[in-house]
C-alpha positions as CSV (number, residue, x, y, z in Angstrom):
1,K,96.7,11.6,78.8
2,R,97.5,12.7,82.3
3,R,99.3,10.0,84.4
4,P,99.1,9.8,88.2
5,I,102.2,10.5,90.3
6,S,102.3,6.9,91.3
7,W,103.0,5.9,87.7
8,F,106.1,8.1,87.5
9,V,107.3,6.8,90.9
10,A,106.8,3.2,89.6
11,Q,108.7,4.1,86.4
12,F,111.6,5.6,88.5
13,L,111.8,2.5,90.7
14,V,111.4,-0.1,88.0
15,R,113.1,1.2,84.9
16,P,116.9,1.6,85.2
17,S,117.1,3.9,82.1
18,C,114.5,6.3,83.6
19,R,116.3,6.2,86.9
20,R,119.6,7.1,85.2
21,T,117.9,10.0,83.4
22,Y,116.6,11.5,86.7
23,K,120.0,11.1,88.3
24,E,121.7,12.8,85.4
25,Y,119.2,15.7,85.6
26,A,119.7,16.0,89.3
27,G,123.5,15.9,89.0
28,L,123.5,18.5,86.2
29,F,121.2,20.7,88.3
30,M,123.6,20.5,91.2
31,I,126.6,21.2,89.1
32,K,125.0,24.3,87.5
33,T,123.8,25.5,90.8
34,G,127.2,25.2,92.4
35,A,128.8,27.0,89.4
36,W,126.3,29.9,89.6
37,I,126.9,30.2,93.4
38,V,130.7,30.5,92.8
39,V,130.2,33.1,90.0
40,A,127.8,35.1,92.2
41,L,130.2,35.1,95.2
42,F,133.1,36.2,92.9
43,L,131.0,39.0,91.4
44,A,129.9,40.1,94.8
45,S,133.5,40.2,96.1
46,L,134.7,42.0,93.0
47,G,131.8,44.5,93.2
48,Y,132.7,45.2,96.9
49,I,136.4,45.7,96.0
50,C,135.7,47.9,93.1
51,Y,133.1,50.0,95.0
52,H,135.5,50.7,97.9
53,G,138.8,50.8,96.0
54,A,138.2,52.3,92.5
55,G,138.1,55.8,93.9
56,T,141.5,55.4,95.6
57,L,143.2,54.0,92.5
58,S,145.2,56.7,90.7
59,P,148.7,57.3,89.2
60,S,149.9,58.8,92.4
61,F,148.7,55.8,94.4
62,L,150.7,53.5,92.1
63,S,153.9,55.6,92.3
64,S,154.2,56.7,95.9
65,F,155.3,55.2,99.2
66,P,152.9,54.3,102.1
67,E,152.5,57.1,104.7
68,K,151.1,57.5,108.2
69,M,151.0,53.9,109.3
70,M,150.0,52.9,105.7
71,E,146.7,54.6,106.1
72,E,147.7,57.1,103.4
73,G,150.1,57.1,100.4
74,G,150.6,54.5,97.7
75,I,151.9,51.0,97.0
76,L,155.0,51.5,94.9
77,P,157.2,49.3,97.1
78,C,154.6,46.6,97.0
79,I,154.4,46.6,93.2
80,I,158.2,46.4,92.9
81,G,158.5,43.8,95.6
82,T,155.8,41.6,94.0
83,A,157.6,41.9,90.6
84,I,161.0,41.0,92.1
85,L,159.6,37.9,93.9
86,S,157.4,36.6,91.1
87,I,159.9,37.1,88.2
88,G,162.8,35.8,90.3
89,A,160.8,32.7,91.3
90,M,160.1,32.0,87.6
91,A,163.7,32.6,86.7
92,V,164.6,29.7,89.1
93,A,161.6,27.4,88.6
94,L,161.2,27.6,84.8
95,P,164.6,26.0,83.8
96,L,164.3,23.4,86.5
97,G,160.7,22.6,85.5
98,I,161.6,22.3,81.9
99,V,164.5,20.0,82.6
100,C,162.4,17.8,84.9
101,A,159.4,17.6,82.4
102,V,161.7,16.8,79.5
103,W,163.4,14.0,81.5
104,L,160.1,12.5,82.7
105,N,158.5,12.6,79.2
106,E,161.4,12.0,76.9
107,Y,164.1,10.1,78.7
108,A,162.8,8.4,81.8
109,K,161.9,4.7,81.5
110,E,158.8,3.3,83.1
111,G,159.7,2.1,86.6
112,P,159.5,2.8,90.3
113,L,161.7,5.9,90.0
114,K,159.5,7.6,87.4
115,K,156.4,6.7,89.4
116,L,157.9,8.1,92.6
117,I,158.9,11.4,91.0
118,T,155.5,11.7,89.3
119,L,153.8,11.1,92.6
120,A,156.0,13.6,94.4
121,V,155.2,16.3,91.8
122,A,151.5,15.6,92.1
123,N,151.6,15.8,95.9
124,L,153.6,19.0,95.8
125,A,151.0,20.6,93.6
126,G,148.4,20.0,96.4
127,V,150.5,21.1,99.4
128,P,149.1,24.3,101.1
129,S,151.2,27.4,100.6
130,I,151.7,27.9,104.3
131,V,153.7,24.6,104.4
132,F,156.0,26.0,101.7
133,G,156.3,29.2,103.8
134,L,157.3,27.2,106.9
135,F,159.8,25.1,104.8
136,G,161.3,28.3,103.5
137,L,161.6,29.7,107.0
138,A,163.3,26.5,108.3
139,F,165.6,25.9,105.3
140,F,166.3,29.1,103.3
141,V,166.0,31.6,106.2
142,T,167.5,29.6,109.1
143,V,169.7,26.7,107.7
144,C,171.0,28.6,104.7
145,G,171.4,31.8,106.7
146,L,169.6,34.0,104.0
147,G,167.4,35.7,106.6
148,V,164.2,37.4,105.7
149,S,165.1,38.6,102.3
150,A,164.0,38.7,98.7
151,I,166.3,35.8,97.7
152,A,164.7,33.6,100.4
153,G,161.2,34.5,99.2
154,I,162.3,33.9,95.6
155,L,163.6,30.4,96.3
156,T,160.5,29.5,98.4
157,L,158.1,30.7,95.6
158,A,160.3,28.8,93.1
159,V,159.7,25.5,95.0
160,L,156.0,26.4,95.2
161,T,155.5,27.0,91.5
162,L,157.8,24.2,90.3
163,P,154.9,21.6,90.2
164,I,152.8,23.9,88.0
165,V,155.6,24.4,85.5
166,I,156.4,20.7,85.4
167,N,152.8,19.6,84.9
168,T,152.1,22.2,82.3
169,V,155.3,21.5,80.3
170,R,154.9,17.8,80.5
171,E,151.3,17.9,79.3
172,T,152.5,20.0,76.4
173,L,155.3,17.6,75.5
174,S,152.9,14.6,75.6
175,Q,150.7,16.3,73.0
176,I,153.4,16.5,70.4
177,P,153.0,13.7,67.9
178,N,155.5,10.8,68.1
179,S,155.8,10.9,64.4
180,W,157.8,14.1,64.7
181,R,160.3,12.5,67.0
182,E,160.5,9.4,64.7
183,S,161.0,11.5,61.6
184,S,163.9,13.4,63.3
185,L,165.5,10.2,64.4
186,A,165.1,8.7,61.0
187,L,167.0,11.6,59.4
188,G,170.0,10.9,61.6
189,A,169.4,13.3,64.5
190,S,170.3,12.1,68.0
191,K,167.9,12.0,70.9
192,T,169.2,15.2,72.3
193,Q,169.1,17.0,69.0
194,T,165.5,15.8,68.5
195,V,164.5,17.2,71.9
196,L,166.3,20.5,71.5
197,R,165.5,21.2,67.8
198,T,162.1,19.5,67.3
199,V,160.3,18.9,70.5
200,L,161.0,21.9,72.6
201,P,160.4,24.5,69.8
202,A,157.0,22.8,69.2
203,A,156.3,23.0,72.9
204,L,157.2,26.6,73.3
205,P,153.6,27.9,73.6
206,G,152.9,25.4,76.4
207,I,156.1,26.4,78.1
208,L,155.2,30.0,78.0
209,T,151.7,29.2,79.3
210,G,153.2,27.3,82.3
211,A,155.6,30.2,83.0
212,I,152.8,32.7,83.0
213,L,150.5,30.6,85.2
214,G,153.4,30.1,87.6
215,L,154.1,33.8,87.6
216,A,150.4,34.5,88.4
217,R,150.5,32.0,91.2
218,A,153.7,33.5,92.7
219,A,152.3,37.1,92.4
220,G,149.2,36.2,94.5
221,E,150.9,34.2,97.3
222,T,150.9,35.5,100.9
223,S,151.7,32.6,103.2
224,A,154.8,31.5,101.3
225,I,156.5,34.9,101.7
226,M,155.1,35.9,105.1
227,F,158.0,34.4,107.0
228,T,160.7,34.5,104.3
229,A,160.7,37.8,102.4
230,A,158.0,40.3,103.3
231,V,158.1,43.2,105.8
232,V,155.2,45.3,107.0
233,S,156.5,48.6,105.7
234,T,159.7,50.2,104.3
235,T,160.7,53.6,103.1
236,N,163.3,52.4,100.6
237,L,163.2,50.3,97.5
238,P,165.2,47.0,97.7
239,N,168.8,47.5,96.6
240,S,170.1,44.0,97.2
241,P,168.8,40.4,96.9
242,F,169.3,40.1,100.7
243,A,167.0,43.0,101.5
244,A,163.4,42.4,102.6
245,V,160.6,43.6,100.4
246,M,156.9,44.5,100.5
247,S,154.4,42.7,98.4
248,L,150.8,43.3,97.3
249,P,149.2,40.3,98.9
250,Y,151.0,40.7,102.2
251,H,150.2,44.4,102.2
252,I,146.5,43.6,102.0
253,Y,146.9,41.1,104.9
254,V,148.7,43.8,107.0
255,L,146.1,46.4,106.3
256,A,143.3,44.0,107.2
257,T,144.8,42.8,110.5
258,T,146.8,45.7,111.9
259,G,146.5,49.5,112.3
260,M,144.8,51.8,114.8
261,N,141.9,52.6,112.4
262,P,141.1,49.6,110.2
263,D,138.0,51.3,108.7
264,K,140.2,54.1,107.3
265,A,142.5,51.6,105.6
266,V,139.6,49.9,103.7
267,P,139.9,52.0,100.6
268,I,143.7,51.4,100.4
269,Q,143.2,47.8,101.1
270,C,140.5,47.4,98.3
271,A,142.6,49.4,95.9
272,T,145.6,47.2,96.5
273,A,143.5,44.1,96.1
274,L,142.1,45.6,92.8
275,V,145.7,46.1,91.5
276,L,146.6,42.5,92.4
277,L,143.4,41.1,90.8
278,M,144.0,43.0,87.6
279,T,147.6,41.8,87.5
280,V,146.7,38.1,88.1
281,F,143.7,38.4,85.6
282,A,146.0,39.9,82.9
283,L,148.6,37.1,83.4
284,N,145.9,34.4,83.2
285,L,144.3,36.0,80.2
286,M,147.7,36.1,78.5
287,A,148.2,32.4,79.2
288,F,144.7,31.6,77.8
289,Y,145.5,33.6,74.7
290,I,148.8,31.8,74.1
291,R,147.1,28.4,74.6
292,Q,144.2,29.2,72.3
293,K,146.6,30.6,69.6
294,S,148.8,27.6,69.8
295,S,145.9,25.1,69.5
296,K,144.7,26.8,66.3
297,R,148.2,26.7,64.7
298,P,148.3,24.2,61.9
299,A,150.5,21.2,62.4
């Protein structure tokens, strides 16, 4: 039996359950629409980058220096500089992040200090990267006297990635059953022995995941190294921690904003972006694989 539109309107206005159903459908439709818009924009951007940059990508492009105002040549200094900055940042941030996460989850008692530190870590995770860049410029470059150098960029990126490591490791530690800790303590192990020999080995996949995610974040940062470590161009590979370096994201920025002939630099710019995207995608895929493999591991 066909019902008039007024009947459906009355049902919507009168029956709360019907009203909730319509709201749920509308909300689900908006979420799906937003998700598809994001996917479409990403695919369009990726298609543009691949179309203009895939032809330039070659072994010689990856193993040569920039030439002729960066309108020709390759990106070898950028690759090496990005590796130095990201790996160095994780070498500094990972131990500090693990220590902080272990203290917050295993040793710290509930109180104002723990709440303050947790709030500070959460706020740091949401701070824009340009703020970290200005902090690095003011503190590491100026106050500490490191100048625009790889070590200043490493320390700045370490501060930037520290909240990611802390949150990931702490989440992993919280998922380890308390019965494991209690069993270790019941066998006569101390608190420190329990953490070092029982908790941390069980949390190793999550720690590796946090390290890889932080590495991917550091590799893709531009603002944090713009004032602390990166230079527009160089003809030499870095031979000291106090030497400035080139990086993939900053190289893309320079190609897009400087140069006498920006159109001629588009293929190199897109090829560099493609290398950076593949690097970040590979790191995130590795983190996803480690997380999935650890979740399937029998307890």
